[in-house]
N, C-alpha and C positions, 0 to 999 in steps of 0.2 A: 504494500500500500504506500509505503514511504517513497518508492521510486515513481509511482504513478501520480501522486498528488502534485498539483500545481502545473500539470502538463495538459496540452491539448490532446484529446483522444475521444474515441466514440464509446458510448455505453456498450458493454459486452453483450447485453441482451437486446440491443436495438434501441431505436429512438422513436418508434411508432410513426415513421415517415416525416418527422418534423424537419430534419435537415433537407430532405428532398423537396418538401413543400415551401419552406421558408428560407433556405440557405443558412449560412453561418456555420458554426462548429461548436464543439463541446469542450468544457474545461473541467477536469477532475479537481474538485476542491478539497479532497481528502476523504477520509472514511474511518472505518473501525473494523476491528476483528474481535469476535466474541465466541465463546464456547457454549453450546446449548445442552451440554451433557453427553452428546454423542458425536456432534460434528463441530468443526470450526467454521464460522460464518464470517465472510469478508464482505463488507459493503463499501461502496464508493458513491459520494454525492457529486452529481454533475450539474453544471449550470450552462445553459445554452445562450450563445450570443447570436441574435438574429441579424446582426448587421451584415452587409455584403461581404466584408472581409473576415468577419468572425473575430475570435480572440487573436491578438497579435502573436504570430508564430515566432517572432524574434524573442519575445519575452517568455512564452510558454511553449517551448520546443516539444515536439512529439517524438522524443527519443528517450528510451529507457536504458540507462547504463547497465 
């Protein structure tokens, strides 16, 4: 999660066609990891930027080291 936070990326489960219909891109703002007693659950919170260029790729590079 730490490597994905603060970077431009697409939600892994899809975006319900939002990007295709409105343009822009998604920014992962961070998330959490929790244990439910049987499985580890990782969640990531995304924010969509509907502007033509989306989130600034120079500031929020889509690369995971």
